[in-house]
N, C-alpha and C positions, 0 to 999 in steps of 0.2 A: 744686691745690685753689683754687677761686675765692674771692674775698673774701667773698661771701655765704655760701658753705659754711663758710669759716673762722669767720665771725661766729656761725653756728649752733653749731658745735663749741665755741667759747669760751663761748657762752651755756649750753650743756648742762653744761660743766665748772663754771660758776658755780652752776647749779641743784644739781648734786651736792654742791658745796662748802657751799652754803647749807643743804641738807638735813642735812648732817652736823652742823651747828651747832644744829639744832632737835631737840627730843625730846618724845615723847608724854607724858612724865612731868615736864615742865618745872615745873608748878605743884603737884606732889604734896605738897611740904612748905610752900611759901609761900602757897598758896591751894587747899587740897585739895578744896573744894566748887565750884571754878570751872566745871568741865565740867557738873556737874549743874545749876548755876544757869543757865548758858547754855541748856541743853536745856529746862529748865522754861519759860524766857522765850519761846523759839522755839515750843515746842509750844502754849503758851497763845495766842500770836499767830496761829499757823496754824489752830488750832481756832476762833478768832474770825473769821478771814477766810482761806479756803483760798488765795487769790491771794498772800497774804503770803509763802508758801513760795518761790514763783517770784521774788518781788521781792527777797528776801534772797539767794537764789542769784545773781541778776543783779548785785546790789550787789557781791558778792565778785568776780565776773568783771570788772566794770568797774573795780574797784580794782586787781586784779592785773595787768591788761593795760596799766596806765599806771604806769610806774616801779616796778612790783613790788607785792607784797602788803604795803602799808605804811599802810593806812587813810587814804591821802591823799584818797580820794573822800568821806570823811566830813567833811572840813574845809569849813566854810560858804563858799559861793561857789566861785570858781576852777573846779575840775574839774566841779563840779555845774552850772556854767553852759555847759559844752561842748555842742555840738549833739546828741551821742548821749545826753546825760544830762538836759538841761534839761526840766522838766515831765514827766519819765518815770521817773526814779529814785525808789524808794519804800522804806520800811522803816527810815528813820533813827530814828524814834521807838522802834522795837523795840530797836535796838542801844543807844540812849541809856538806855532803861529797864533793860536788862541791865547796862550799865556802871555805872549808879547803884547797883544792888544790890551789884555786886562791889566798888565803892568803899567801901561801908559794911562789907563783910566783910574786904577785904584792900586797904587803901589803896595806890593807885598801884602796883599789882602786875601786873594782867592787862591786856595791851595791847588797844587797839581793833582792831588788825590780827588778833590771835588770836581775839577775839570774833567778828569778821566771818567768819573762816575756819571756825570751829567751827559758827557759825550756819548757814552754807551747807550743811554736812554734815547738821546736825540738821533743816534744812528738808526736805531730800530724804528723810530717814528718816520724818519726820512725814507725808509724803504717800505712803508705801509703797515708797520706793526703797531702794537699797543703803546700807550704812554702810561706813565706812573709818576707819582710825586716822589722826588728824590730828597731825603733828609740830607742836610749839609752841615759843614763845620769840621770836616776831616782836616788833619794836618799832615805834613809830609815827613817821611822818615829821613834819617840822616845816614842810613845804611841799607844795604841790600843783601840778599842771602841766596847765592848760587846753589848751594847744597840743597836748600829747601825747595828751590824751583825744580831741581832734578828729582826730588822725592815726592813732592806734594801734588804736582800737576799730573792728572791721569793721562797716560799715553793712549794712542789710538788702537793698541792691541789688547787693552784691558777687556776681560770678560765681565759678566754682570755682577758676579760676587765682588770682584775688585773695584768696579765702579761704585757699587753700593757702599762699600767700605770707605772709599776715597771721599765721596760726597758726604757720607754719614759722619766722618771725622770732622767735617766742617760744620756740622749741625743741620745738614739738609735731609729732608725726608726722601723716600723713593719717588714720590710724585714730583717733588722739587727737581730731582735729578733728571727725570724724564722730560720735564718741562724745559729745563735749562739746555738739555741736549737738543731741543728744538731750535736753538740758535744756529744749528747747522742747516736751517732752511735758507741760509745765505752763506756766501763765502766759498772758498776753494781749499783743496788739500793737495799736498805734493805727492807725487808718485811713490816715493819711498815709504809713505805712510799707508798706502793701500795696495801696494804690489803683492804682498803675501795673500791678501784677501782675493785678489784677482786670480792668482795662479794655484792657490792651495785650498780654497774654500768652495763648498758646493752650494751653499745657501745664498747664491747671488744670481740675479737674472742673467741668463745666457747672452741675451742681446746687449745688455749693458756691459757685461764683461768683455765681449768681443769688441765693442766700440772703444773701450778704455785701453785695451791691450796695445792698440796701435800707437798710443802716446805714452805708454808705460811698459817698456820691454821687460822681459823676465830677468835679464842679468842685473845683478846689483851694481849700482854705479852708472847704469845707462838710463839717462832721462830721469834721474832721481828728483829733480826739481820741477819736472813738468806738472802742470796743474790740471785738476778736474773739478767740476762743480760738485759741492757736497749735496745739493738738491738738484736732481736731474730734471725736475719738472719746471720749477719757477725759481731759478737761482738768484734772481735779483729782487724778489718780493718776499717780505717777511710775512709768511702765511703758515698754514698747517700742512702743506704738501709733504713736508719731511716725513710725517707719520704715515701717510698713504704710501710713500715710497718704501718705507720699512715693511709694510704689509705685502708689497710686491717684490720683496727681496732686492730692493734697489738702494739699500743703504751703502754709502761709499766706504766707510771705515768699519772695521771689525767692531769697534766700540759703539757704532751706530746700530748695526744689525742685531747685536746681542739683545737689544731692547725688545725685539719681537721675534718669537719663534713660531707662532701660529698654532701652538699646542694649548694655549689658554693659561699657561703658567707664567712665572716671572712677572714681567711688566707688560705683558700683552694687553691687559685690561686698560692700563694707562694709555698705551698707544692707540688702541681702538677708540677710546674716549676722545683723545685729542684729534684723531683723524676725522672723526665724524662731527665734532663740535668745536668749531673755530673759537667761539667765545670762551669755552672752558680752557683751551690752550692759552689764549691771550691773558686770561685772568690768572692762571697758574704761573705763567711765565713772569708776569709783572710782579706777582707776590714773591717769587723766588729771586728776582733781580733786586728787590728791596732788601731781602734777607742777605743776599750776597754783598750788597753795598754796605751793610752793617757789620761785616766781618772785621772784628778787632781794629776799628779805626783809632788813630791817634787824635785826641781832642784836648781842649783846654791849653795847657802850657807844654804838652808833649810835642816832641818833634819840632818842626819849624814850618813856615810857609816859604818854600823855595822861590827865589827870584827867577832862577832858570830851572826848568824841570829835569834837566840832564845832570845837574850837579848840586851838591849841598852849598849853602851860603858860606 
């Protein structure tokens, strides 16, 4: 067994061990209204702005991929200043508002890490996607890691080999990776992240490219922050249209379109399956999200339960 294979096996063992320490009923006696409070806060935020659902889901992903699901991304500065996060992460105020409500109900009981994990699930549900049971009991880190955020979060220009390696390093299968990429059925991306695809790649629908170029000029620095929908079909519905878009060469990011080449290789079969079978996508996505939520959580006496999500106690 290679060292990389061994590391993945060890990581999976850690995920299983961590999962065993988490429980869906963790707050049943200490804060019985925790889940309903989180759900109400998320639903209100998404009803106010549809895009917020994608932002909260992304916040969870960017937390868990960096030293595990420990709410380190919520600490002011540090990871928030990393290249994949700066000027693009959103939704902190929604988490802070939910946390404030929970602190009045059950002081220093519900962790920011758990709030973030549940909020990701509730965001998907609010936009019509699947639900899943979230194991609870995570605790919050007392530090964040900007360097790890820069190295561990897969950028939008990654090819299939790099994506597979990045997700594999976290213990995800190729099917998990393609399913989690389906989170791009909601949300938006900045021009600077898809400009190169617009002007330098040929495997993009010509009509889509033409419509996007008006809002994303070729010169670097011009319109960098202008937004486009990741899913050109149903941008505010959590469905499987993302995969149909890939088959029509309408993936917005390079890292989206590399999942489907049309030649039958790579992850084409996964995309075909999810495009034609919504239930298969929903099931695979829910399974992968539980696995993500179990990435190296702090439990027991590790870390702390932060009173404010943006700073340590």
